[in-house]
C-alpha positions in Angstrom: -12.6 9.0 24.7 -12.4 6.9 27.8 -13.1 3.2 27.7 -16.1 3.6 30.0 -17.7 6.0 27.5 -16.9 3.6 24.6 -18.5 0.5 26.2 -21.4 2.4 27.9 -24.1 1.1 25.5 -22.4 -1.8 23.9 -24.1 -5.2 24.2 -22.5 -8.6 24.2 -23.2 -11.5 21.8 -26.3 -13.2 23.0 -25.9 -16.9 23.9 -26.7 -19.4 21.2 -26.3 -22.4 23.4 -29.9 -23.6 23.4 -30.2 -23.8 19.6 -26.7 -25.2 19.3 -27.4 -27.9 21.8 -30.7 -28.9 20.1 -28.9 -29.1 16.8 -26.0 -31.1 18.2 -28.5 -33.7 19.5 -29.5 -34.5 15.8 -27.3 -36.7 13.5 -27.1 -33.8 11.0 -24.6 -31.7 13.0 -21.4 -32.1 14.8 -19.1 -29.8 16.9 -15.8 -28.9 15.4 -13.5 -26.2 14.2 -14.2 -23.0 12.3 -14.2 -23.1 8.5 -11.0 -22.6 6.6 -10.3 -19.4 4.7 -11.1 -21.1 1.4 -14.3 -22.5 3.0 -15.8 -23.5 -0.4 -13.2 -26.3 -0.8 -15.2 -28.3 1.7 -17.5 -29.3 -1.1 -14.6 -31.0 -3.0 -15.5 -29.5 -6.4 -12.5 -28.3 -8.4 -14.6 -26.4 -10.9 -16.3 -24.4 -8.2 -13.0 -23.7 -6.5 -11.6 -22.3 -9.8 -14.7 -20.3 -10.4 -14.5 -18.6 -7.0 -10.8 -17.9 -7.4 -11.4 -16.3 -10.8 -14.2 -14.2 -9.4 -12.2 -12.8 -6.5 -9.6 -11.7 -9.1 -12.0 -10.2 -11.6 -15.3 -9.2 -10.0 -15.7 -5.4 -10.3 -17.3 -5.1 -6.9 -14.3 -6.8 -5.3 -11.8 -4.7 -7.3 -13.6 -1.5 -6.2 -13.4 -2.5 -2.6 -9.7 -3.1 -3.0 -9.4 0.5 -4.3 -11.2 1.7 -1.2 -8.6 0.1 0.9 -5.9 1.9 -1.0 -7.8 5.2 -0.6 -8.1 4.6 3.2 -4.4 3.7 3.4 -3.3 6.9 1.7 -5.7 9.0 3.9 -4.0 7.4 6.9 -0.6 8.5 5.5 -1.9 12.0 5.1 -3.2 12.1 8.7 0.2 10.8 9.9 2.0 13.6 8.2 0.4 16.0 10.7 2.6 14.5 13.5 5.8 15.8 11.9 7.2 19.2 11.2 6.3 20.8 7.8 9.5 21.9 6.0 9.5 24.0 2.8 12.3 25.3 0.6 11.6 28.5 -1.4 13.8 30.2 -3.9 13.0 33.3 -5.9 14.6 36.1 -7.7 13.1 39.5 -8.3 14.3 42.0 -10.9 12.9 45.5 -10.2 13.2 49.0 -11.6 12.8 51.3 -8.5 10.9 54.5 -8.9 12.9 57.7 -8.4 10.4 59.0 -5.8 9.6 55.6 -4.4 10.3 55.0 -0.7 13.6 53.2 -1.3 15.3 55.9 -3.5 13.5 58.9 -1.7 15.3 58.0 1.5 18.4 56.6 0.0 19.5 58.5 -3.1 22.4 56.1 -3.6 19.9 53.2 -4.0 20.3 51.5 -7.4 17.7 52.3 -10.0 17.8 48.6 -11.2 18.0 46.0 -8.5 17.9 42.2 -8.1 16.6 40.6 -5.0 17.6 36.9 -4.6 16.1 34.7 -1.7 16.9 31.2 -0.8 14.9 30.2 2.3 14.3 27.0 4.2 11.2 27.4 6.5 9.5 25.1 8.9 6.4 24.9 11.1 5.3 22.5 13.8 2.3 22.3 16.0 3.0 20.5 19.2 0.5 17.7 19.7 0.4 17.8 23.5 -3.4 17.1 23.5 -3.2 14.1 21.0 -5.4 15.8 18.4 -3.5 14.7 15.4 -2.5 11.4 16.9 -6.2 10.6 17.5 -7.0 11.6 13.9 -4.2 9.4 12.6 -5.5 6.4 14.6 -9.0 7.2 13.4 -7.7 7.0 9.8 -5.9 3.7 10.6 -9.1 2.3 12.0 -11.0 3.2 8.9 -8.4 1.5 6.8 -8.8 -1.7 8.9 -12.6 -1.3 8.5 -12.2 -1.3 4.7 -10.0 -4.4 4.9 -12.7 -6.2 6.9 -15.3 -4.9 4.3 -13.2 -6.5 1.6 -13.4 -9.9 3.4 -17.2 -9.4 3.8 -17.4 -8.7 0.0 -15.4 -11.9 -0.7 -17.7 -13.9 1.6 -20.9 -12.6 0.0 -19.5 -13.2 -3.5 -18.3 -16.7 -2.8 -21.6 -17.7 -1.1 -23.6 -16.3 -4.0 -21.4 -18.1 -6.5 -21.7 -21.4 -4.6 -25.5 -21.1 -4.4 -25.7 -20.2 -8.1 -23.4 -23.1 -9.1 -25.3 -25.7 -7.2 -28.6 -24.3 -8.4 -27.3 -24.7 -12.0 -26.2 -28.3 -11.3 -29.6 -29.1 -9.7 -31.5 -27.6 -12.7 -29.4 -29.6 -15.2 -30.2 -32.8 -13.3 -33.9 -31.8 -13.1 -33.9 -31.2 -16.9 -32.8 -34.8 -17.5 -35.6 -36.0 -15.1 -38.1 -33.8 -16.9 -37.1 -35.3 -20.2 -37.5 -38.8 -18.8 -40.8 -37.8 -17.3 -41.9 -36.4 -20.7 -41.0 -39.7 -22.4 -43.0 -41.7 -19.7 -46.1 -39.5 -20.2 -45.7 -39.7 -24.0 -45.8 -43.5 -23.7 -48.8 -43.3 -21.3 -50.6 -41.1 -23.9 -49.8 -43.6 -26.6 -51.1 -46.5 -24.6 -54.2 -44.6 -23.6 -54.9 -43.7 -27.3 -54.5 -47.4 -28.3 -57.1 -48.3 -25.6 -59.5 -45.7 -26.9 -59.0 -46.9 -30.5 -59.8 -50.4 -29.2 -63.0 -49.1 -27.5 -61.6 -50.2 -24.1 -61.4 -46.6 -22.8 -62.8 -43.2 -23.7 -61.5 -39.9 -24.8 -61.4 -38.4 -21.3 -58.4 -40.3 -20.1 -56.6 -39.6 -23.4 -57.1 -35.8 -22.9 -55.9 -36.2 -19.3 -52.7 -37.9 -20.5 -52.2 -35.3 -23.3 -52.5 -32.5 -20.8 -50.0 -34.2 -18.4 -47.5 -34.5 -21.3 -47.9 -30.9 -22.4 -47.5 -29.8 -18.8 -44.0 -31.4 -18.7 -43.2 -29.6 -21.9 -44.0 -26.3 -20.0 -41.7 -27.5 -17.2 -38.9 -28.1 -19.7 -39.2 -24.5 -21.1 -39.2 -23.1 -17.6 -36.1 -25.2 -16.5 -34.3 -24.1 -19.7 -34.9 -20.5 -18.7 -33.6 -21.1 -15.1 -30.5 -22.8 -16.5 -29.8 -19.9 -18.8 -30.3 -17.4 -15.9 -28.1 -19.4 -13.6 -25.3 -19.4 -16.3 -25.7 -15.6 -16.8 -25.5 -15.0 -13.0 -22.4 -17.1 -12.6 -20.6 -15.4 -15.5 -21.5 -11.9 -14.2 -20.3 -12.8 -10.7 -17.0 -14.1 -12.2 -16.6 -10.7 -14.0 -17.2 -11.7 -17.6 -20.0 -11.5 -20.2 -23.2 -13.4 -19.5 -22.8 -15.5 -22.7 -19.3 -16.6 -21.9 -19.0 -20.4 -22.2 -19.6 -22.3 -19.0 -19.7 -26.1 -19.1 -21.1 -27.8 -16.0 -21.7 -31.5 -15.6 -25.3 -32.5 -14.9 -24.4 -34.3 -11.8 -25.5 -33.5 -8.3 -23.2 -35.0 -5.7 -24.5 -35.9 -2.3 -23.2 -33.5 0.4 -21.7 -35.0 3.6 -24.6 -35.5 6.0 -23.2 -33.7 9.0 -22.7 -29.9 9.2 -19.9 -28.6 11.5 -20.8 -26.1 14.3 -17.8 -24.4 15.8 -17.3 -25.2 19.4 -16.6 -21.6 20.4 -19.5 -20.2 18.3 -21.0 -17.8 20.9 -17.6 -16.8 22.2 -15.9 -15.9 18.9 -18.7 -15.1 16.5 -18.1 -11.3 16.8 -14.4 -11.7 15.8 -15.4 -14.2 13.0 -17.9 -12.1 11.1 -16.2 -9.5 8.9 -19.2 -7.2 8.9 -19.1 -7.0 12.7 -15.3 -6.5 12.7 -15.7 -3.7 10.1 -18.3 -1.9 12.3 -16.1 -2.3 15.4 -13.3 -0.6 13.6 -15.6 2.2 12.6 -16.6 2.6 16.2 -12.9 2.9 17.1 -12.4 5.5 14.4 -15.3 7.6 15.8 -14.0 7.2 19.3 -10.7 8.7 18.2 -12.5 11.5 16.5 -14.2 12.4 19.8 -10.8 12.6 21.4 -9.6 14.9 18.6 -12.6 17.1 19.0 -12.0 17.4 22.7 -8.4 18.6 22.0 -9.8 21.8 20.4 -10.6 23.1 23.9 -6.8 23.3 24.7 -4.4 25.9 23.3 -2.5 25.4 20.1 1.3 25.7 20.6 3.1 26.3 17.4 6.7 26.9 16.4 7.7 28.2 13.0 11.0 29.6 11.7 13.2 30.1 8.8 16.8 30.4 7.7 18.2 31.3 4.4 20.2 33.6 2.2 19.1 37.0 0.7 21.0 39.6 -1.3 20.5 42.1 -4.1 23.9 41.0 -5.5 24.6 37.6 -6.9 28.2 37.6 -5.8 27.2 38.5 -2.2 24.5 35.9 -1.8 26.7 33.2 -0.3 28.7 35.5 2.0 28.0 35.7 5.7 26.4 39.1 5.2 23.6 37.4 3.2 22.6 35.0 6.0 19.2 35.5 7.7 17.1 33.5 10.2 14.1 33.9 12.3 11.9 31.9 14.8 8.3 32.5 15.7 6.7 30.6 18.7 3.0 31.1 19.2 0.1 30.1 21.5 -3.5 30.2 20.4 -6.2 29.7 23.0 -9.9 29.5 21.8 -12.2 31.8 23.8 -15.1 33.1 21.8 -15.7 29.9 19.7 -16.0 27.7 22.8 -19.6 26.9 22.2 -18.9 25.9 18.7 -16.2 23.5 19.9 -18.6 22.1 22.5 -21.3 21.6 19.9 -18.8 19.8 17.6 -17.8 17.5 20.5 -21.4 16.7 21.3 -22.1 16.0 17.6 -19.1 13.6 17.5 -20.3 11.8 20.7 -23.8 11.5 19.2 -22.3 10.1 16.0 -20.4 7.5 18.0 -23.5 6.5 20.0 -25.4 6.1 16.7 -22.7 3.8 15.4 -22.9 1.9 18.7 -26.6 1.2 18.3 -26.1 0.1 14.7 -23.4 -2.3 15.9 -25.8 -3.6 18.6 -28.4 -4.2 16.0 -25.9 -6.0 13.8 -24.9 -8.3 16.7 -28.5 -9.2 17.4 -29.3 -9.8 13.7 -26.1 -11.9 13.3 -27.1 -14.1 16.2 -30.6 -14.4 14.7 -29.0 -15.3 11.3 -27.0 -18.1 12.9 -29.9 -19.7 14.9 -32.4 -19.3 12.0 -29.9 -21.0 9.7 -29.4 -23.9 12.2 -33.2 -24.4 12.5 -33.7 -24.3 8.8 -30.8 -26.6 8.1 -32.1 -29.1 10.7 -35.6 -29.1 9.0 -34.1 -29.5 5.5 -31.8 -32.3 6.5 -34.7 -34.1 8.2 -36.9 -33.7 5.1 -34.1 -34.9 2.8 -33.7 -38.1 4.8 -37.4 -38.7 4.6 -37.5 -37.9 0.9 -34.6 -40.3 0.2 -36.6 -43.1 1.9 -39.7 -42.1 -0.1 -37.7 -42.3 -3.4 -36.3 -45.7 -2.4 -39.7 -47.1 -1.7 -41.1 -45.6 -5.0 -38.2 -47.2 -6.9 -38.9 -50.6 -5.3 -42.5 -50.3 -6.4 -41.4 -49.5 -10.0 -39.1 -52.6 -9.9 -41.9 -54.8 -8.7 -44.2 -53.4 -11.3 -41.7 -54.1 -14.1 -41.3 -57.7 -12.8 -45.1 -58.1 -12.9 -45.2 -56.7 -16.5 -42.5 -59.1 -17.6 -44.3 -62.0 -15.9 -47.6 -61.1 -17.6 -49.3 -60.4 -14.3 -49.9 -56.7 -15.0 -49.9 -54.2 -17.9 -47.4 -51.6 -18.9 -49.9 -48.8 -18.1 -49.7 -49.5 -14.4 -45.9 -49.7 -14.4 -45.6 -46.3 -16.2 -47.9 -44.7 -13.7 -45.6 -45.9 -10.9 -42.6 -44.6 -12.8 -44.3 -41.2 -13.3 -44.7 -41.0 -9.6 -41.1 -42.0 -9.0 -39.8 -39.3 -11.3 -41.8 -36.7 -9.5 -40.5 -37.8 -6.2 -36.9 -37.6 -7.6 -37.6 -34.0 -8.6 -38.5 -33.3 -5.0 -35.4 -35.0 -3.8 -33.2 -32.9 -6.1 -34.9 -29.7 -4.7 -34.2 -30.8 -1.2 -30.6 -31.7 -2.2 -30.1 -28.2 -3.4 -31.7 -26.8 -0.3 -29.2 -28.8 1.8 -26.3 -27.3 -0.1 -27.9 -23.8 0.3 -28.4 -24.4 4.1 -24.7 -25.4 4.4 -23.6 -22.3 2.5 -25.9 -20.1 4.6 -24.5 -21.6 7.8 -20.9 -21.0 6.7 -21.8 -17.4 5.6 -23.6 -16.7 8.9 -20.6 -17.6 10.9 -18.2 -15.5 8.8 -16.8 -18.0 6.4 -13.1 -18.5 7.1 -12.5 -15.0 8.4 -10.7 -14.5 11.7 -10.6 -10.9 13.0 -8.2 -12.0 15.8 -5.4 -12.6 13.3 -3.1 -9.8 12.1 -4.7 -7.1 10.0 -3.4 -7.3 6.4 -4.6 -6.0 3.1 -5.6 -8.4 0.4 
């Protein structure tokens, strides 16, 4: 298939400069290099690093993709064998009682009644690949092998991103559980104070019921967060490749992520070569292009050469004598005439299959560009919200400190201070949610640009 036919309908990666420039103007992004191969190490969490390494070695989906690579490799070896002559060695011995009126004894009365026929034959056959049919099929098989290798990297990227998200979701939920417990204690104290006020006829039952409802609501939140924590643990264990109830100890700490996300300087230029899903599809395109070339070769004559040489005798003691030597050669040419329309239809079908894959590839390019710019926009919004939320939490914390000072000075009651603390804890919950969203945005950005994959480097199996 000519290069002109191959690139006829292919599109280039759309420019991402406008979104990148707008992101670069904010303090949340900076231009830099592409992520490293072990991109998750940027978070500086040793436990997460070990979890991902274990998952890559044990996850059933990853192991199955590795077997697909082996299958594609062996299929390429089978296709390569067609480029070389086929050589066989046959040996057989036939003991036969010849009929008296059979053709051998009827025309040769001296022919032995009991005979042995011994054959030792080395035969070969070779189809000359003048039209590159088998060479194209071999290159097609190689391209499919490289596609499977890229698919393996895509599977590793999806797995590592999913594990990173689940891990930080678990840490966020563990921290939120501690805040909910503190919030429950605050609302329990509010309920107690409100009950004392009612008993002293200073307040009525309505406010007591409101405080009791608020405390019970936090209990519901605790049940829900316990469920989320259990589900997160189950997901992480399954992704690692072990049972859902396997022990998994995670510290309830949520470290602050570095404020600036790195955008590769050559994002628009190199994105196609950096995303393993796009590289895998490009290798499938190459495989189909080679199949088109192989289908075109069916129009041309097949030129074959076969032959044999060996030893044959009815007597064991004469088998290795010069008189037992035999040989033959059989050149042949086969030119398709009647099935010409079938060959043309097969070629057209291969071309249509290639063009179908081209449009799938174009769609993947457009969606990958959308994936990147959407992630940049989302990350910019989340980082901005996180900065504002941190300021809100600081201000709420200052109000609580001031309220505590007023309580200690006898200028205010504990009820007001606990209300401010209730509000502070709710704002901290929102801050934890945004903190997780910031991690998720960073993970999504790294995933959208292909992680640490580089399709320009040498192709090598895992």
